[in-house]
N, CA, C and O atoms as a Maestro MAE file, in Angstrom:
{
 s_m_m2io_version
 :::
 2.0.0
}

f_m_ct {
 s_m_title
 :::
 protein
 m_atom[324] {
  # First column is atom index #
  i_m_mmod_type
  r_m_x_coord
  r_m_y_coord
  r_m_z_coord
  i_m_residue_number
  s_m_chain_name
  s_m_pdb_residue_name
  s_m_pdb_atom_name
  i_m_atomic_number
  :::
  1 25 13.964 5.659 -9.600 1 A "MET " " N  " 7
  2 3 13.832 7.114 -9.245 1 A "MET " " CA " 6
  3 2 14.765 7.350 -8.729 1 A "MET " " C  " 6
  4 15 15.330 8.327 -9.220 1 A "MET " " O  " 8
  5 25 15.489 6.701 -7.528 2 A "LEU " " N  " 7
  6 3 16.740 7.596 -6.741 2 A "LEU " " CA " 6
  7 2 17.757 7.689 -7.850 2 A "LEU " " C  " 6
  8 15 17.986 8.832 -8.247 2 A "LEU " " O  " 8
  9 25 18.463 6.619 -8.470 3 A "ALA " " N  " 7
  10 3 19.552 7.033 -9.794 3 A "ALA " " CA " 6
  11 2 18.743 8.347 -10.297 3 A "ALA " " C  " 6
  12 15 19.136 9.306 -9.633 3 A "ALA " " O  " 8
  13 25 17.775 8.722 -11.213 4 A "LEU " " N  " 7
  14 3 17.865 9.470 -11.829 4 A "LEU " " CA " 6
  15 2 17.629 11.199 -10.499 4 A "LEU " " C  " 6
  16 15 17.813 12.381 -10.789 4 A "LEU " " O  " 8
  17 25 17.247 10.675 -9.325 5 A "MET " " N  " 7
  18 3 17.569 11.981 -8.462 5 A "MET " " CA " 6
  19 2 18.809 12.088 -8.303 5 A "MET " " C  " 6
  20 15 19.182 13.239 -8.074 5 A "MET " " O  " 8
  21 25 19.803 11.095 -8.350 6 A "ILE " " N  " 7
  22 3 21.214 11.118 -8.064 6 A "ILE " " CA " 6
  23 2 21.871 11.834 -9.180 6 A "ILE " " C  " 6
  24 15 22.539 12.843 -8.956 6 A "ILE " " O  " 8
  25 25 21.692 11.293 -10.537 7 A "LEU " " N  " 7
  26 3 22.576 11.924 -11.566 7 A "LEU " " CA " 6
  27 2 22.594 13.356 -11.701 7 A "LEU " " C  " 6
  28 15 23.582 13.861 -12.235 7 A "LEU " " O  " 8
  29 25 21.634 14.102 -11.292 8 A "PRO " " N  " 7
  30 3 22.420 16.151 -11.210 8 A "PRO " " CA " 6
  31 2 23.308 16.279 -9.973 8 A "PRO " " C  " 6
  32 15 24.134 17.167 -9.760 8 A "PRO " " O  " 8
  33 25 22.973 15.158 -9.136 9 A "LEU " " N  " 7
  34 3 24.448 15.518 -7.768 9 A "LEU " " CA " 6
  35 2 25.494 15.380 -8.879 9 A "LEU " " C  " 6
  36 15 25.571 16.499 -9.386 9 A "LEU " " O  " 8
  37 25 26.458 14.422 -9.591 10 A "VAL " " N  " 7
  38 3 26.617 14.073 -10.392 10 A "VAL " " CA " 6
  39 2 27.353 14.581 -11.804 10 A "VAL " " C  " 6
  40 15 28.539 14.740 -12.094 10 A "VAL " " O  " 8
  41 25 26.246 14.741 -12.469 11 A "LEU " " N  " 7
  42 3 26.747 15.475 -13.601 11 A "LEU " " CA " 6
  43 2 27.355 17.256 -13.473 11 A "LEU " " C  " 6
  44 15 26.929 17.980 -12.573 11 A "LEU " " O  " 8
  45 25 28.035 17.590 -14.161 12 A "PRO " " N  " 7
  46 3 28.527 19.401 -13.891 12 A "PRO " " CA " 6
  47 2 27.368 20.435 -14.773 12 A "PRO " " C  " 6
  48 15 26.502 20.476 -15.646 12 A "PRO " " O  " 8
  49 25 28.078 21.129 -13.845 13 A "GLU " " N  " 7
  50 3 26.833 22.338 -14.324 13 A "GLU " " CA " 6
  51 2 26.461 22.752 -15.497 13 A "GLU " " C  " 6
  52 15 27.261 23.156 -16.341 13 A "GLU " " O  " 8
  53 25 25.192 22.692 -15.665 14 A "GLY " " N  " 7
  54 3 24.905 23.171 -17.442 14 A "GLY " " CA " 6
  55 2 23.200 22.567 -17.184 14 A "GLY " " C  " 6
  56 15 22.435 22.311 -16.254 14 A "GLY " " O  " 8
  57 25 23.241 22.549 -18.829 15 A "ARG " " N  " 7
  58 3 22.268 22.372 -19.073 15 A "ARG " " CA " 6
  59 2 21.648 20.497 -18.863 15 A "ARG " " C  " 6
  60 15 20.543 20.186 -18.420 15 A "ARG " " O  " 8
  61 25 22.616 19.632 -19.277 16 A "LEU " " N  " 7
  62 3 21.921 18.636 -18.876 16 A "LEU " " CA " 6
  63 2 21.937 18.083 -17.545 16 A "LEU " " C  " 6
  64 15 21.835 16.856 -17.563 16 A "LEU " " O  " 8
  65 25 22.058 18.724 -16.098 17 A "ARG " " N  " 7
  66 3 22.205 18.525 -14.603 17 A "ARG " " CA " 6
  67 2 20.773 19.729 -14.724 17 A "ARG " " C  " 6
  68 15 20.368 19.767 -13.562 17 A "ARG " " O  " 8
  69 25 20.188 20.346 -15.271 18 A "ASN " " N  " 7
  70 3 19.227 20.870 -15.152 18 A "ASN " " CA " 6
  71 2 18.078 20.251 -15.687 18 A "ASN " " C  " 6
  72 15 16.948 20.112 -15.220 18 A "ASN " " O  " 8
  73 25 18.627 19.877 -16.842 19 A "THR " " N  " 7
  74 3 17.040 18.756 -17.614 19 A "THR " " CA " 6
  75 2 17.260 17.421 -16.646 19 A "THR " " C  " 6
  76 15 16.312 16.663 -16.852 19 A "THR " " O  " 8
  77 25 17.903 17.031 -15.955 20 A "GLY " " N  " 7
  78 3 18.222 15.708 -14.900 20 A "GLY " " CA " 6
  79 2 17.346 16.471 -13.847 20 A "GLY " " C  " 6
  80 15 16.135 16.284 -13.734 20 A "GLY " " O  " 8
  81 25 18.107 17.390 -13.051 21 A "ALA " " N  " 7
  82 3 16.983 18.341 -11.791 21 A "ALA " " CA " 6
  83 2 15.393 17.938 -11.890 21 A "ALA " " C  " 6
  84 15 14.912 17.216 -11.017 21 A "ALA " " O  " 8
  85 25 14.479 18.493 -13.129 22 A "VAL " " N  " 7
  86 3 13.537 18.807 -13.774 22 A "VAL " " CA " 6
  87 2 12.670 17.476 -13.933 22 A "VAL " " C  " 6
  88 15 11.446 17.384 -13.838 22 A "VAL " " O  " 8
  89 25 13.843 16.200 -14.268 23 A "ALA " " N  " 7
  90 3 13.259 14.985 -14.740 23 A "ALA " " CA " 6
  91 2 12.822 14.148 -13.347 23 A "ALA " " C  " 6
  92 15 11.846 13.414 -13.191 23 A "ALA " " O  " 8
  93 25 14.023 14.561 -12.258 24 A "ALA " " N  " 7
  94 3 13.758 13.784 -11.192 24 A "ALA " " CA " 6
  95 2 12.685 14.548 -10.181 24 A "ALA " " C  " 6
  96 15 12.317 13.982 -9.151 24 A "ALA " " O  " 8
  97 25 12.271 15.692 -10.493 25 A "LEU " " N  " 7
  98 3 11.060 16.387 -9.552 25 A "LEU " " CA " 6
  99 2 9.539 15.410 -10.875 25 A "LEU " " C  " 6
  100 15 8.571 14.702 -10.598 25 A "LEU " " O  " 8
  101 25 9.962 15.786 -11.880 26 A "LEU " " N  " 7
  102 3 8.217 15.278 -12.534 26 A "LEU " " CA " 6
  103 2 8.549 13.737 -11.978 26 A "LEU " " C  " 6
  104 15 7.663 13.228 -11.291 26 A "LEU " " O  " 8
  105 25 9.135 13.359 -12.097 27 A "GLY " " N  " 7
  106 3 9.026 11.465 -11.679 27 A "GLY " " CA " 6
  107 2 8.664 11.253 -10.064 27 A "GLY " " C  " 6
  108 15 8.223 10.216 -9.568 27 A "GLY " " O  " 8
  109 25 8.940 12.398 -9.428 28 A "THR " " N  " 7
  110 3 8.316 12.123 -8.027 28 A "THR " " CA " 6
  111 2 7.248 12.717 -7.954 28 A "THR " " C  " 6
  112 15 6.514 12.237 -7.091 28 A "THR " " O  " 8
  113 25 6.712 13.821 -8.655 29 A "LEU " " N  " 7
  114 3 5.547 13.861 -8.830 29 A "LEU " " CA " 6
  115 2 4.649 12.815 -8.810 29 A "LEU " " C  " 6
  116 15 3.812 12.554 -7.946 29 A "LEU " " O  " 8
  117 25 5.029 11.937 -10.381 30 A "VAL " " N  " 7
  118 3 4.239 10.725 -10.712 30 A "VAL " " CA " 6
  119 2 4.244 9.723 -9.614 30 A "VAL " " C  " 6
  120 15 3.248 9.013 -9.470 30 A "VAL " " O  " 8
  121 25 5.165 9.608 -8.905 31 A "VAL " " N  " 7
  122 3 5.264 8.479 -8.217 31 A "VAL " " CA " 6
  123 2 4.182 8.796 -6.745 31 A "VAL " " C  " 6
  124 15 3.561 7.966 -6.081 31 A "VAL " " O  " 8
  125 25 4.268 10.527 -6.545 32 A "PHE " " N  " 7
  126 3 3.493 10.464 -5.755 32 A "PHE " " CA " 6
  127 2 2.197 10.118 -5.877 32 A "PHE " " C  " 6
  128 15 1.585 9.357 -5.128 32 A "PHE " " O  " 8
  129 25 1.691 10.802 -7.032 33 A "GLY " " N  " 7
  130 3 0.325 10.415 -7.722 33 A "GLY " " CA " 6
  131 2 -0.358 9.335 -7.264 33 A "GLY " " C  " 6
  132 15 -1.285 9.076 -6.495 33 A "GLY " " O  " 8
  133 25 0.774 8.528 -8.342 34 A "LEU " " N  " 7
  134 3 0.513 6.687 -7.994 34 A "LEU " " CA " 6
  135 2 0.256 6.209 -6.921 34 A "LEU " " C  " 6
  136 15 -0.450 5.202 -6.878 34 A "LEU " " O  " 8
  137 25 0.819 6.869 -5.603 35 A "GLY " " N  " 7
  138 3 0.924 6.681 -4.478 35 A "GLY " " CA " 6
  139 2 -0.571 7.067 -3.674 35 A "GLY " " C  " 6
  140 15 -1.100 6.251 -2.919 35 A "GLY " " O  " 8
  141 25 -1.119 8.323 -3.929 36 A "PHE " " N  " 7
  142 3 -2.202 8.175 -3.708 36 A "PHE " " CA " 6
  143 2 -3.478 7.317 -4.052 36 A "PHE " " C  " 6
  144 15 -4.347 6.836 -3.325 36 A "PHE " " O  " 8
  145 25 -3.239 7.287 -5.729 37 A "ARG " " N  " 7
  146 3 -4.636 6.564 -6.130 37 A "ARG " " CA " 6
  147 2 -4.214 5.380 -5.784 37 A "ARG " " C  " 6
  148 15 -4.813 4.473 -6.363 37 A "ARG " " O  " 8
  149 25 -3.438 5.068 -5.086 38 A "THR " " N  " 7
  150 3 -3.338 3.450 -4.493 38 A "THR " " CA " 6
  151 2 -3.835 3.694 -2.734 38 A "THR " " C  " 6
  152 15 -4.676 2.898 -2.318 38 A "THR " " O  " 8
  153 25 -3.416 4.560 -1.946 39 A "GLY " " N  " 7
  154 3 -4.274 5.182 -0.859 39 A "GLY " " CA " 6
  155 2 -5.464 5.241 -0.887 39 A "GLY " " C  " 6
  156 15 -6.198 4.791 -0.007 39 A "GLY " " O  " 8
  157 25 -5.908 5.932 -2.135 40 A "GLU " " N  " 7
  158 3 -7.532 6.580 -1.998 40 A "GLU " " CA " 6
  159 2 -7.999 5.064 -2.374 40 A "GLU " " C  " 6
  160 15 -8.287 4.406 -1.374 40 A "GLU " " O  " 8
  161 25 -8.140 4.331 -3.702 41 A "ALA " " N  " 7
  162 3 -8.312 3.302 -3.877 41 A "ALA " " CA " 6
  163 2 -8.608 2.108 -2.465 41 A "ALA " " C  " 6
  164 15 -9.622 1.755 -1.863 41 A "ALA " " O  " 8
  165 25 -7.329 1.804 -2.376 42 A "GLY " " N  " 7
  166 3 -7.392 1.105 -0.469 42 A "GLY " " CA " 6
  167 2 -8.089 1.346 0.360 42 A "GLY " " C  " 6
  168 15 -8.646 0.475 1.027 42 A "GLY " " O  " 8
  169 25 -8.321 3.274 0.630 43 A "GLY " " N  " 7
  170 3 -9.386 3.129 1.396 43 A "GLY " " CA " 6
  171 2 -11.349 2.824 0.979 43 A "GLY " " C  " 6
  172 15 -12.315 2.402 1.615 43 A "GLY " " O  " 8
  173 25 -11.101 3.340 -0.447 44 A "ARG " " N  " 7
  174 3 -12.659 2.866 -0.741 44 A "ARG " " CA " 6
  175 2 -13.000 1.481 -0.582 44 A "ARG " " C  " 6
  176 15 -14.117 1.137 -0.198 44 A "ARG " " O  " 8
  177 25 -11.638 0.285 -0.996 45 A "LEU " " N  " 7
  178 3 -11.957 -1.075 -0.706 45 A "LEU " " CA " 6
  179 2 -12.372 -1.392 0.792 45 A "LEU " " C  " 6
  180 15 -12.996 -2.393 1.142 45 A "LEU " " O  " 8
  181 25 -11.907 -0.338 1.646 46 A "VAL " " N  " 7
  182 3 -12.615 -0.894 3.485 46 A "VAL " " CA " 6
  183 2 -13.321 -0.319 3.384 46 A "VAL " " C  " 6
  184 15 -14.342 -1.007 3.368 46 A "VAL " " O  " 8
  185 25 -13.701 1.373 3.209 47 A "TYR " " N  " 7
  186 3 -14.326 1.828 4.063 47 A "TYR " " CA " 6
  187 2 -16.010 1.826 2.967 47 A "TYR " " C  " 6
  188 15 -17.061 1.979 3.589 47 A "TYR " " O  " 8
  189 25 -16.064 1.667 1.572 48 A "GLU " " N  " 7
  190 3 -17.319 1.796 1.069 48 A "GLU " " CA " 6
  191 2 -17.505 0.071 0.627 48 A "GLU " " C  " 6
  192 15 -18.654 -0.323 0.431 48 A "GLU " " O  " 8
  193 25 -16.654 -0.654 0.522 49 A "HIS " " N  " 7
  194 3 -17.090 -2.366 -0.527 49 A "HIS " " CA " 6
  195 2 -16.314 -2.904 0.814 49 A "HIS " " C  " 6
  196 15 -15.825 -3.992 0.511 49 A "HIS " " O  " 8
  197 25 -16.035 -2.609 2.048 50 A "GLY " " N  " 7
  198 3 -15.936 -3.403 3.331 50 A "GLY " " CA " 6
  199 2 -14.884 -4.777 3.229 50 A "GLY " " C  " 6
  200 15 -15.040 -5.847 3.817 50 A "GLY " " O  " 8
  201 25 -13.824 -4.414 2.340 51 A "ALA " " N  " 7
  202 3 -13.220 -5.368 2.257 51 A "ALA " " CA " 6
  203 2 -12.253 -5.889 3.692 51 A "ALA " " C  " 6
  204 15 -11.289 -6.640 3.537 51 A "ALA " " O  " 8
  205 25 -12.577 -5.488 4.768 52 A "ALA " " N  " 7
  206 3 -11.767 -5.599 6.014 52 A "ALA " " CA " 6
  207 2 -12.997 -6.485 7.160 52 A "ALA " " C  " 6
  208 15 -12.857 -6.649 8.372 52 A "ALA " " O  " 8
  209 25 -13.973 -6.864 6.433 53 A "GLN " " N  " 7
  210 3 -15.344 -7.658 7.118 53 A "GLN " " CA " 6
  211 2 -14.092 -9.207 7.077 53 A "GLN " " C  " 6
  212 15 -14.027 -9.657 8.221 53 A "GLN " " O  " 8
  213 25 -13.550 -9.693 6.486 54 A "ALA " " N  " 7
  214 3 -13.224 -11.333 6.886 54 A "ALA " " CA " 6
  215 2 -11.911 -10.868 7.878 54 A "ALA " " C  " 6
  216 15 -10.977 -11.668 7.828 54 A "ALA " " O  " 8
  217 25 -11.790 -10.170 8.407 55 A "TYR " " N  " 7
  218 3 -10.772 -9.937 9.532 55 A "TYR " " CA " 6
  219 2 -11.783 -9.762 10.739 55 A "TYR " " C  " 6
  220 15 -11.545 -10.380 11.776 55 A "TYR " " O  " 8
  221 25 -12.862 -8.976 10.654 56 A "VAL " " N  " 7
  222 3 -13.861 -8.322 11.747 56 A "VAL " " CA " 6
  223 2 -14.656 -9.348 12.436 56 A "VAL " " C  " 6
  224 15 -14.785 -10.307 11.675 56 A "VAL " " O  " 8
  225 25 -15.229 -9.539 13.535 57 A "SER " " N  " 7
  226 3 -15.749 -10.775 14.137 57 A "SER " " CA " 6
  227 2 -17.217 -9.778 14.099 57 A "SER " " C  " 6
  228 15 -17.299 -8.650 13.612 57 A "SER " " O  " 8
  229 25 -18.109 -10.420 14.640 58 A "ALA " " N  " 7
  230 3 -19.454 -9.364 14.868 58 A "ALA " " CA " 6
  231 2 -19.620 -8.476 15.799 58 A "ALA " " C  " 6
  232 15 -20.431 -7.575 15.582 58 A "ALA " " O  " 8
  233 25 -18.943 -8.510 16.975 59 A "GLY " " N  " 7
  234 3 -18.914 -7.560 17.655 59 A "GLY " " CA " 6
  235 2 -17.705 -6.090 17.622 59 A "GLY " " C  " 6
  236 15 -17.395 -5.121 18.315 59 A "GLY " " O  " 8
  237 25 -17.410 -6.630 16.546 60 A "GLY " " N  " 7
  238 3 -16.333 -5.118 15.941 60 A "GLY " " CA " 6
  239 2 -14.731 -6.097 16.333 60 A "GLY " " C  " 6
  240 15 -13.817 -6.342 15.545 60 A "GLY " " O  " 8
  241 25 -14.815 -6.404 17.473 61 A "ALA " " N  " 7
  242 3 -13.380 -7.014 17.603 61 A "ALA " " CA " 6
  243 2 -12.421 -8.053 16.429 61 A "ALA " " C  " 6
  244 15 -12.911 -8.835 15.614 61 A "ALA " " O  " 8
  245 25 -11.116 -7.801 16.626 62 A "LEU " " N  " 7
  246 3 -10.505 -9.095 15.475 62 A "LEU " " CA " 6
  247 2 -10.896 -10.471 16.115 62 A "LEU " " C  " 6
  248 15 -11.379 -10.805 17.197 62 A "LEU " " O  " 8
  249 25 -10.541 -11.037 15.142 63 A "PRO " " N  " 7
  250 3 -11.134 -12.909 15.989 63 A "PRO " " CA " 6
  251 2 -9.901 -13.197 16.641 63 A "PRO " " C  " 6
  252 15 -9.042 -12.315 16.627 63 A "PRO " " O  " 8
  253 25 -9.632 -14.433 17.291 64 A "ALA " " N  " 7
  254 3 -8.650 -14.596 18.101 64 A "ALA " " CA " 6
  255 2 -7.579 -14.861 17.116 64 A "ALA " " C  " 6
  256 15 -7.872 -15.003 15.929 64 A "ALA " " O  " 8
  257 25 -6.054 -14.956 17.635 65 A "GLU " " N  " 7
  258 3 -5.134 -15.418 16.440 65 A "GLU " " CA " 6
  259 2 -4.984 -16.721 15.816 65 A "GLU " " C  " 6
  260 15 -4.217 -17.384 16.515 65 A "GLU " " O  " 8
  261 25 -5.169 -17.027 15.345 66 A "GLY " " N  " 7
  262 3 -5.394 -17.625 13.821 66 A "GLY " " CA " 6
  263 2 -6.877 -18.420 13.457 66 A "GLY " " C  " 6
  264 15 -6.994 -19.371 12.684 66 A "GLY " " O  " 8
  265 25 -8.140 -17.653 14.361 67 A "ALA " " N  " 7
  266 3 -9.097 -18.269 14.111 67 A "ALA " " CA " 6
  267 2 -9.381 -17.655 12.516 67 A "ALA " " C  " 6
  268 15 -9.102 -16.486 12.252 67 A "ALA " " O  " 8
  269 25 -9.896 -18.473 11.622 68 A "VAL " " N  " 7
  270 3 -11.027 -18.084 10.340 68 A "VAL " " CA " 6
  271 2 -12.439 -18.048 10.430 68 A "VAL " " C  " 6
  272 15 -13.135 -19.038 10.654 68 A "VAL " " O  " 8
  273 25 -12.940 -16.659 10.216 69 A "LEU " " N  " 7
  274 3 -14.655 -16.802 10.385 69 A "LEU " " CA " 6
  275 2 -15.046 -17.700 9.399 69 A "LEU " " C  " 6
  276 15 -14.508 -17.913 8.312 69 A "LEU " " O  " 8
  277 25 -16.541 -18.461 10.139 70 A "GLY " " N  " 7
  278 3 -16.880 -19.297 9.238 70 A "GLY " " CA " 6
  279 2 -16.243 -20.684 9.203 70 A "GLY " " C  " 6
  280 15 -16.564 -21.622 8.473 70 A "GLY " " O  " 8
  281 25 -15.219 -20.638 10.186 71 A "ASP " " N  " 7
  282 3 -14.519 -21.927 10.056 71 A "ASP " " CA " 6
  283 2 -14.879 -23.117 11.106 71 A "ASP " " C  " 6
  284 15 -14.044 -23.007 12.004 71 A "ASP " " O  " 8
  285 25 -15.804 -24.275 11.415 72 A "ASP " " N  " 7
  286 3 -16.011 -24.591 12.755 72 A "ASP " " CA " 6
  287 2 -15.316 -25.490 13.174 72 A "ASP " " C  " 6
  288 15 -16.006 -26.276 13.823 72 A "ASP " " O  " 8
  289 25 -13.796 -25.906 13.106 73 A "GLU " " N  " 7
  290 3 -13.385 -26.667 13.095 73 A "GLU " " CA " 6
  291 2 -12.020 -26.539 13.429 73 A "GLU " " C  " 6
  292 15 -11.177 -26.314 12.560 73 A "GLU " " O  " 8
  293 25 -11.615 -26.721 15.149 74 A "ASP " " N  " 7
  294 3 -10.342 -26.555 15.663 74 A "ASP " " CA " 6
  295 2 -9.288 -26.424 14.665 74 A "ASP " " C  " 6
  296 15 -9.680 -26.553 13.506 74 A "ASP " " O  " 8
  297 25 -8.312 -26.247 14.797 75 A "ALA " " N  " 7
  298 3 -6.532 -26.922 14.431 75 A "ALA " " CA " 6
  299 2 -6.639 -28.121 14.871 75 A "ALA " " C  " 6
  300 15 -6.242 -28.712 13.866 75 A "ALA " " O  " 8
  301 25 -6.826 -28.763 15.459 76 A "ASP " " N  " 7
  302 3 -6.863 -30.001 15.244 76 A "ASP " " CA " 6
  303 2 -7.852 -31.530 14.792 76 A "ASP " " C  " 6
  304 15 -7.683 -32.744 14.911 76 A "ASP " " O  " 8
  305 25 -9.017 -30.541 14.182 77 A "GLY " " N  " 7
  306 3 -9.883 -31.128 13.527 77 A "GLY " " CA " 6
  307 2 -11.347 -31.265 14.135 77 A "GLY " " C  " 6
  308 15 -12.372 -31.388 13.465 77 A "GLY " " O  " 8
  309 25 -11.251 -31.216 15.737 78 A "ASP " " N  " 7
  310 3 -12.608 -31.180 16.094 78 A "ASP " " CA " 6
  311 2 -13.111 -30.067 15.484 78 A "ASP " " C  " 6
  312 15 -12.600 -29.095 14.928 78 A "ASP " " O  " 8
  313 25 -14.643 -30.560 15.799 79 A "THR " " N  " 7
  314 3 -15.730 -28.863 15.406 79 A "THR " " CA " 6
  315 2 -15.680 -28.413 16.871 79 A "THR " " C  " 6
  316 15 -15.014 -29.038 17.696 79 A "THR " " O  " 8
  317 25 -16.424 -27.273 17.201 80 A "ASP " " N  " 7
  318 3 -16.457 -25.917 18.052 80 A "ASP " " CA " 6
  319 2 -18.140 -26.687 18.997 80 A "ASP " " C  " 6
  320 15 -18.680 -25.948 19.820 80 A "ASP " " O  " 8
  321 25 -18.545 -27.624 18.829 81 A "GLU " " N  " 7
  322 3 -19.389 -28.063 19.726 81 A "GLU " " CA " 6
  323 2 -19.367 -28.840 20.637 81 A "GLU " " C  " 6
  324 15 -20.378 -29.029 21.313 81 A "GLU " " O  " 8
  :::
 }
 m_bond[323] {
  # First column is bond index #
  i_m_from
  i_m_to
  i_m_order
  :::
  1 1 2 1
  2 2 3 1
  3 3 4 2
  4 3 5 1
  5 5 6 1
  6 6 7 1
  7 7 8 2
  8 7 9 1
  9 9 10 1
  10 10 11 1
  11 11 12 2
  12 11 13 1
  13 13 14 1
  14 14 15 1
  15 15 16 2
  16 15 17 1
  17 17 18 1
  18 18 19 1
  19 19 20 2
  20 19 21 1
  21 21 22 1
  22 22 23 1
  23 23 24 2
  24 23 25 1
  25 25 26 1
  26 26 27 1
  27 27 28 2
  28 27 29 1
  29 29 30 1
  30 30 31 1
  31 31 32 2
  32 31 33 1
  33 33 34 1
  34 34 35 1
  35 35 36 2
  36 35 37 1
  37 37 38 1
  38 38 39 1
  39 39 40 2
  40 39 41 1
  41 41 42 1
  42 42 43 1
  43 43 44 2
  44 43 45 1
  45 45 46 1
  46 46 47 1
  47 47 48 2
  48 47 49 1
  49 49 50 1
  50 50 51 1
  51 51 52 2
  52 51 53 1
  53 53 54 1
  54 54 55 1
  55 55 56 2
  56 55 57 1
  57 57 58 1
  58 58 59 1
  59 59 60 2
  60 59 61 1
  61 61 62 1
  62 62 63 1
  63 63 64 2
  64 63 65 1
  65 65 66 1
  66 66 67 1
  67 67 68 2
  68 67 69 1
  69 69 70 1
  70 70 71 1
  71 71 72 2
  72 71 73 1
  73 73 74 1
  74 74 75 1
  75 75 76 2
  76 75 77 1
  77 77 78 1
  78 78 79 1
  79 79 80 2
  80 79 81 1
  81 81 82 1
  82 82 83 1
  83 83 84 2
  84 83 85 1
  85 85 86 1
  86 86 87 1
  87 87 88 2
  88 87 89 1
  89 89 90 1
  90 90 91 1
  91 91 92 2
  92 91 93 1
  93 93 94 1
  94 94 95 1
  95 95 96 2
  96 95 97 1
  97 97 98 1
  98 98 99 1
  99 99 100 2
  100 99 101 1
  101 101 102 1
  102 102 103 1
  103 103 104 2
  104 103 105 1
  105 105 106 1
  106 106 107 1
  107 107 108 2
  108 107 109 1
  109 109 110 1
  110 110 111 1
  111 111 112 2
  112 111 113 1
  113 113 114 1
  114 114 115 1
  115 115 116 2
  116 115 117 1
  117 117 118 1
  118 118 119 1
  119 119 120 2
  120 119 121 1
  121 121 122 1
  122 122 123 1
  123 123 124 2
  124 123 125 1
  125 125 126 1
  126 126 127 1
  127 127 128 2
  128 127 129 1
  129 129 130 1
  130 130 131 1
  131 131 132 2
  132 131 133 1
  133 133 134 1
  134 134 135 1
  135 135 136 2
  136 135 137 1
  137 137 138 1
  138 138 139 1
  139 139 140 2
  140 139 141 1
  141 141 142 1
  142 142 143 1
  143 143 144 2
  144 143 145 1
  145 145 146 1
  146 146 147 1
  147 147 148 2
  148 147 149 1
  149 149 150 1
  150 150 151 1
  151 151 152 2
  152 151 153 1
  153 153 154 1
  154 154 155 1
  155 155 156 2
  156 155 157 1
  157 157 158 1
  158 158 159 1
  159 159 160 2
  160 159 161 1
  161 161 162 1
  162 162 163 1
  163 163 164 2
  164 163 165 1
  165 165 166 1
  166 166 167 1
  167 167 168 2
  168 167 169 1
  169 169 170 1
  170 170 171 1
  171 171 172 2
  172 171 173 1
  173 173 174 1
  174 174 175 1
  175 175 176 2
  176 175 177 1
  177 177 178 1
  178 178 179 1
  179 179 180 2
  180 179 181 1
  181 181 182 1
  182 182 183 1
  183 183 184 2
  184 183 185 1
  185 185 186 1
  186 186 187 1
  187 187 188 2
  188 187 189 1
  189 189 190 1
  190 190 191 1
  191 191 192 2
  192 191 193 1
  193 193 194 1
  194 194 195 1
  195 195 196 2
  196 195 197 1
  197 197 198 1
  198 198 199 1
  199 199 200 2
  200 199 201 1
  201 201 202 1
  202 202 203 1
  203 203 204 2
  204 203 205 1
  205 205 206 1
  206 206 207 1
  207 207 208 2
  208 207 209 1
  209 209 210 1
  210 210 211 1
  211 211 212 2
  212 211 213 1
  213 213 214 1
  214 214 215 1
  215 215 216 2
  216 215 217 1
  217 217 218 1
  218 218 219 1
  219 219 220 2
  220 219 221 1
  221 221 222 1
  222 222 223 1
  223 223 224 2
  224 223 225 1
  225 225 226 1
  226 226 227 1
  227 227 228 2
  228 227 229 1
  229 229 230 1
  230 230 231 1
  231 231 232 2
  232 231 233 1
  233 233 234 1
  234 234 235 1
  235 235 236 2
  236 235 237 1
  237 237 238 1
  238 238 239 1
  239 239 240 2
  240 239 241 1
  241 241 242 1
  242 242 243 1
  243 243 244 2
  244 243 245 1
  245 245 246 1
  246 246 247 1
  247 247 248 2
  248 247 249 1
  249 249 250 1
  250 250 251 1
  251 251 252 2
  252 251 253 1
  253 253 254 1
  254 254 255 1
  255 255 256 2
  256 255 257 1
  257 257 258 1
  258 258 259 1
  259 259 260 2
  260 259 261 1
  261 261 262 1
  262 262 263 1
  263 263 264 2
  264 263 265 1
  265 265 266 1
  266 266 267 1
  267 267 268 2
  268 267 269 1
  269 269 270 1
  270 270 271 1
  271 271 272 2
  272 271 273 1
  273 273 274 1
  274 274 275 1
  275 275 276 2
  276 275 277 1
  277 277 278 1
  278 278 279 1
  279 279 280 2
  280 279 281 1
  281 281 282 1
  282 282 283 1
  283 283 284 2
  284 283 285 1
  285 285 286 1
  286 286 287 1
  287 287 288 2
  288 287 289 1
  289 289 290 1
  290 290 291 1
  291 291 292 2
  292 291 293 1
  293 293 294 1
  294 294 295 1
  295 295 296 2
  296 295 297 1
  297 297 298 1
  298 298 299 1
  299 299 300 2
  300 299 301 1
  301 301 302 1
  302 302 303 1
  303 303 304 2
  304 303 305 1
  305 305 306 1
  306 306 307 1
  307 307 308 2
  308 307 309 1
  309 309 310 1
  310 310 311 1
  311 311 312 2
  312 311 313 1
  313 313 314 1
  314 314 315 1
  315 315 316 2
  316 315 317 1
  317 317 318 1
  318 318 319 1
  319 319 320 2
  320 319 321 1
  321 321 322 1
  322 322 323 1
  323 323 324 2
  :::
 }
}
């Protein structure tokens, strides 16, 4: 898209330059639409399907650094008993 957006700047005035500008505009709108759909899908995963639950403890806070939920062993292999 960057190359397509630069193209009208280097072309001489005329039909080809205008076509390049319109193509850059349409390409930008396509990229915007894809980004919007990606954000919407990510939000749906987190807020509707609970995708973030793997990173949140029962109290709602983030787990300690390096902790894995459901893991009963410390880094050295000992159990947490």
